C-alpha positions in Angstrom: 17.9 -29.8 21.9 17.7 -30.6 17.8 20.9 -28.9 16.1 20.1 -27.2 12.7 23.1 -28.1 10.0 24.5 -25.0 8.2 23.7 -27.7 5.0 20.2 -27.6 6.3 19.7 -23.7 6.8 21.1 -24.0 3.5 18.0 -26.2 2.1 15.5 -24.0 3.8 16.3 -20.7 2.1 15.7 -22.6 -1.0 12.3 -23.9 0.0 11.4 -21.2 2.5 12.3 -18.0 0.1 10.9 -19.5 -3.0 14.1 -20.1 -4.6 14.0 -23.3 -5.3 10.4 -23.4 -6.8 8.7 -20.3 -7.3 6.1 -18.8 -5.2 2.4 -19.2 -6.7 2.3 -15.1 -7.4 3.6 -11.3 -5.9 1.9 -11.3 -2.8 3.2 -15.4 -1.5 6.7 -14.0 -3.0 6.4 -11.2 -0.1 5.5 -13.5 2.6 8.0 -15.9 1.8 10.6 -13.7 3.4 7.9 -12.0 5.6 8.8 -8.3 3.8 10.5 -7.1 1.4 13.0 -4.5 1.5 12.3 -1.2 -0.1 15.1 1.4 0.0 15.7 1.5 -3.5 12.4 1.3 -5.3 13.4 -1.4 -8.0 14.7 -4.0 -5.3 11.0 -4.7 -4.9 10.4 -5.6 -8.3 13.7 -8.1 -8.4 13.0 -9.8 -5.3 9.6 -10.5 -6.1 10.7 -11.6 -9.5 13.0 -14.0 -8.0 10.7 -15.2 -6.1 7.9 -15.9 -8.6 8.8 -14.6 -12.3 6.3 -11.9 -12.3 6.4 -9.7 -15.0 6.7 -5.7 -13.7 2.6 -5.3 -14.5 1.8 -8.0 -12.0 4.4 -6.1 -9.3 3.0 -2.8 -9.6 -0.4 -3.9 -9.5 0.0 -5.7 -6.2 2.2 -2.6 -5.1 -0.6 0.4 -6.9 -3.4 -1.8 -8.0 -4.6 -4.2 -5.3 -2.4 -3.0 -2.8 -1.9 -6.1 -1.5 1.6 -4.8 -0.6 2.5 -1.8 1.0 5.7 0.0 1.5 6.3 1.3 5.3 9.6 2.9 7.3 9.6 0.4 10.0 13.1 -1.7 10.9 16.3 -0.4 11.6 14.8 2.9 9.7 14.4 1.6 6.7 11.5 0.9 4.2 9.9 -2.2 3.7 7.1 -3.4 1.6 5.3 -5.5 4.0 1.6 -7.9 3.2 -0.7 -6.0 4.2 -1.9 -8.0 7.1 1.2 -7.3 8.3 1.0 -3.5 8.9 -0.7 -3.8 12.0 1.8 -5.3 13.4 4.9 -3.4 12.3 3.0 -0.2 12.6 2.9 -1.0 16.3 5.8 -2.2 17.1 8.9 -1.5 14.9 7.9 1.4 13.3 6.6 3.0 16.4 10.1 3.0 18.0 11.4 4.2 14.4 8.9 7.8 15.4 9.9 8.0 18.7 13.3 8.2 18.2 13.0 10.5 14.6 10.6 12.7 16.7 12.8 13.1 19.2 15.8 13.6 16.9 13.6 16.1 15.1 12.2 17.9 18.5 16.3 18.6 19.6 17.6 19.5 16.2 14.4 22.3 16.2 15.7 23.3 19.6 19.3 23.7 18.6 17.7 25.8 15.2 16.3 27.8 18.3 12.6 27.0 18.5 11.4 27.4 22.4 9.6 23.9 22.4 11.0 21.4 19.6 8.1 18.6 20.3 5.2 21.4 19.8 7.0 22.3 17.0 7.3 18.4 15.9 3.3 18.3 16.4 2.6 21.1 14.4 4.4 20.5 11.8 3.1 16.8 11.1 -0.5 18.3 11.8 0.1 20.1 9.0 1.7 18.1 6.9 -1.1 15.4 7.6 -4.1 18.1 6.6 -2.6 18.6 3.4 -2.1 15.0 2.5 -5.4 14.2 3.4 -7.0 17.1 1.2 -4.6 15.7 -1.6 -1.7 13.7 -1.7 1.0 14.7 -2.7 5.3 13.9 -3.3 7.5 15.6 -0.8 8.2 18.3 -3.5 4.8 19.1 -3.8 3.9 19.2 -0.8 6.7 21.5 0.5 5.4 23.8 -2.3 2.0 24.1 -0.6 3.3 24.2 2.8 6.7 26.9 3.1 7.0 26.1 6.6 8.5 22.4 5.8 11.0 24.1 3.6 13.0 25.5 7.2 16.0 24.7 7.4 17.5 23.1 10.8 20.1 21.1 11.6 20.1 17.6 9.6 20.0 14.5 11.7 22.1 16.5 14.6 25.2 17.7 12.6 25.1 21.6 13.7 27.0 22.3 10.3 24.8 20.7 7.8 21.2 22.5 7.3 18.2 20.6 5.7 14.4 21.8 4.5 12.4 19.6 7.4 10.1 18.7 5.1 11.8 14.9 4.7 11.9 14.3 8.0 8.4 15.4 9.0 7.2 12.8 6.3 9.2 10.3 7.9 8.0 10.9 10.9 4.9 10.7 9.8 5.2 7.5 7.4 6.8 5.7 10.6 4.2 6.3 12.8 1.9 5.0 10.6 -0.5 8.0 9.7 0.3 7.8 5.8 2.1 5.4 3.0 4.1 6.1 0.3 1.2 5.2 -2.3 1.4 6.2 -5.6 4.4 6.4 -7.3 5.3 9.2 -9.7 8.6 8.0 -11.3 9.3 5.4 -13.1 9.1 1.2 -11.8 13.0 2.0 -10.6 12.7 5.3 -9.1 11.4 5.5 -5.8 9.5 9.3 -5.5 6.3 8.7 -3.5 3.0 10.0 -3.3 2.3 10.8 0.3 -2.0 9.5 0.7 -3.4 8.8 3.9 -3.4 5.8 5.2 -6.6 5.3 5.3 -7.5 6.6 2.1 -5.0 4.6 0.2 -6.6 0.9 1.8 -10.1 2.3 2.1 -9.5 1.5 5.7 -7.1 2.0 8.9 -5.3 -1.3 8.9 -5.4 -1.2 12.8 -2.2 -0.6 14.9 -1.4 -3.9 17.7 0.6 -3.0 21.0 4.2 -3.3 21.1 4.2 -6.6 22.6 1.6 -8.0 20.3 3.1 -6.3 16.9 6.9 -8.2 17.6 5.5 -11.1 18.6 3.8 -11.6 15.2 6.7 -9.8 13.5 9.0 -12.9 15.2 6.3 -15.7 14.7 6.7 -14.7 10.9 10.4 -14.3 11.1 11.3 -17.6 12.8 9.1 -19.2 9.9 10.9 -17.7 7.1 14.5 -17.6 8.4 14.5 -20.0 11.7 16.6 -21.7 13.1 17.8 -17.8 14.1 20.0 -16.1 16.7 18.7 -14.0 19.4 21.3 -11.6 17.9 20.0 -11.9 14.3 16.8 -11.0 15.8 17.6 -7.8 17.8 19.8 -6.7 14.2 17.0 -7.9 12.5 14.0 -6.0 13.9 16.4 -3.0 15.0 14.9 -3.7 18.7 16.0 -4.4 22.7 17.0 -7.7 23.4 14.0 -7.1 26.3 11.4 -6.9 23.2 12.6 -9.9 21.1 13.1 -12.6 24.4 10.1 -11.5 25.3 8.5 -12.2 22.1 10.5 -15.3 21.9 8.6 -16.7 24.7 5.1 -15.6 23.7 5.8 -17.3 20.4 6.1 -20.5 22.5 9.7 -20.6 20.0 11.6 -23.7 20.1 15.4 -23.6 21.2 17.8 -25.2 19.0 21.3 -25.6 18.5 23.5 -24.0 15.2 26.1 -26.3 13.8 29.0 -24.7 16.0 26.3 -24.9 19.1 25.5 -21.4 18.8 22.0 -21.5 20.9 18.6 -20.6 18.2 15.1 -20.6 17.6 13.0 -22.2 15.7 8.9 -21.4 14.6 6.9 -24.0 16.9 5.6 -25.8 14.3 8.9 -26.7 12.5 9.8 -29.3 14.4 11.2 -31.5 11.5 14.6 -31.8 9.2 14.1 -29.7 6.0 15.9 -31.5 2.8 16.0 -30.3 -0.1 16.9 -32.3 -3.4 17.3 -30.0 -5.9 19.9 -27.8 -7.3 19.0 -23.8 -7.3 20.0 -20.7 -8.7 19.1 -17.1 -8.3 20.2 -13.9 -9.2 19.1 -11.9 -6.2 19.1 -7.6 -5.9 20.7 -4.9 -3.7 19.6 -5.5 -0.3 17.4 -8.3 -1.0 15.7 -9.9 2.3 17.7 -13.4 1.6 20.8 -11.8 1.4 20.0 -9.4 4.4 18.0 -12.0 7.3 20.8 -12.9 9.4 23.2 -11.0 11.7 25.4 -13.9 11.6 26.0 -14.7 7.9 28.9 -16.9 7.4 26.5 -20.0 6.8 26.2 -18.9 3.0 28.3 -15.9 3.1 31.5 -17.8 3.8 34.5 -15.3 4.2 33.0 -13.4 1.0 31.7 -10.4 2.8 34.6 -7.4 2.6 33.9 -8.2 -1.2 30.4 -7.8 -1.6 29.0 -5.7 1.4 29.8 -2.1 2.2 31.4 -1.6 6.0 27.8 -0.7 6.7 27.0 -4.2 6.5 24.9 -3.2 3.2 25.2 -6.0 0.0 24.4 -4.9 -3.5 23.4 -7.9 -5.9 24.2 -11.0 -5.5 25.0 -14.6 -7.1 23.3 -17.6 -5.4 23.7 -21.2 -6.0 22.2 -24.2 -3.4 22.0 -21.6 -0.3 25.5 -19.7 -0.4 26.6 -16.4 -2.3 28.5 -17.6 -5.3 29.1 -13.9 -6.9 27.3 -11.2 -7.9 25.7 -9.8 -11.1 25.9 -6.3 -12.7 24.4 -5.4 -16.1 26.3 -3.9 -19.4 25.0 -0.8 -20.9 22.6 -2.9 -23.1 21.3 -4.1 -19.8 22.7 -7.9 -20.5 22.9 -9.2 -17.2 26.4 -10.8 -16.5 27.3 -12.9 -13.3 30.8 -11.7 -11.7 31.9 -15.5 -9.7 33.7 -14.7 -6.8 34.6 -18.1 -6.5 35.9 -20.7 -8.8 32.4 -22.6 -10.0 31.3 -25.9 -10.9 30.0 -26.3 -15.1 26.1 -27.1 -13.2 27.1 -24.0 -11.4 28.2 -22.0 -13.8 25.3 -22.9 -16.4 22.4 -22.4 -13.9 23.3 -19.0 -13.3 24.3 -18.0 -16.8 20.5 -19.4 -17.7 19.3 -17.1 -14.3 21.3 -14.1 -16.1 19.5 -14.4 -19.6 16.0 -14.9 -18.1 17.0 -11.7 -15.7 18.6 -9.9 -19.1 14.7 -10.8 -21.0 12.8 -9.2 -18.0 15.2 -5.9 -17.9 13.9 -5.8 -21.7 16.8 -3.5 -22.4 16.5 -1.1 -19.5 19.6 -0.5 -17.5 18.9 -0.4 -13.7 21.5 1.5 -11.9 22.4 0.9 -7.9 24.0 2.7 -5.0 25.3 -0.4 -3.5 27.9 -1.6 -5.8 29.5 -4.4 -4.7 33.7 -4.0 -3.3 34.7 -6.5 -5.8 33.5 -4.9 -9.0 34.2 -1.0 -7.8 36.0 0.5 -10.6 34.7 -1.3 -13.3 31.1 1.5 -14.0 28.9 1.0 -17.0 27.5 4.0 -17.9 23.8 2.7 -17.0 25.4 2.7 -13.5 25.9 -0.8 -13.1 29.1 -2.6 -12.8 30.3 -3.3 -16.5 31.8 -7.0 -15.0 34.7 -7.0 -17.5 
């Protein structure tokens, strides 16, 4: 059984994630990491830029023009940006699991609010919203204006003391089921204000739905190529799936057993038997919740003991600075848009120079705009600029 050292895993990040050598375009950048996190609208752009050096217009074209990259609610109730050919797999597996959970929770809350048949009520609300979107796509606010019942207030996710309009939850059920997608964006590029659109209208055809087993198999196959070697626990966490589903998918893929440096059992893609080496230095500035930062549950090999300084209590990471496959700090913006690297450990002259060069390039890419994030690393909290980013001073 082959042992994959931590050093090789870090080389794999540089090569497989298109961070040491840029991908050929936006779509290739997305495929390099299977899919992009899209919790924050700006992260899609910044993750794609970090891997392809694409400008904002090219990234917007992939999302809204060519529509080769599509946002979909999937693993762990998180919004991701998928290559369009991976939608069928996600819809039938991770997304379907989320849809089932969200539907059951909404139905239970409806009954707690005094509605006799919660499941039937959810079906009716979803049908009304879907028909309205089919007739005319709209933002959440626009749909609530057109469908007054979406303004009904019930307990917010099982919290009886908190009442909230059901509109967003109904739309989330439809989004996780794959019936609708986040189409055009009614806000600026760094703000998520999706225009909900029926999937076949957005893409010109329905991309289909694989069954659960086939869907997980395809997601695991792509994850192994991007992130392998990985453990069973890594995949269970990343997919938000059961151990049974992951073990079956690993078997279906024909994954190759391997050992990590500490002899932990892990898995490789079946076509990934050769050792990977990278004979060049590389630096990267990655955004909040970037897929590389969030790709594994076990992060010691690239994070070391820096986790408490960069991740919140829920395991979410803000912006990160990378050198040769390791996180060595964070980065922030000044009020004028200038990007500042904030090291968390002493940097070599080569690392400091390379990261400063990345900061200068990213500053130029921002062109004076300041992008706020909801995930400010603990190490820079309390030093917040007027623009919403941490000052880094």
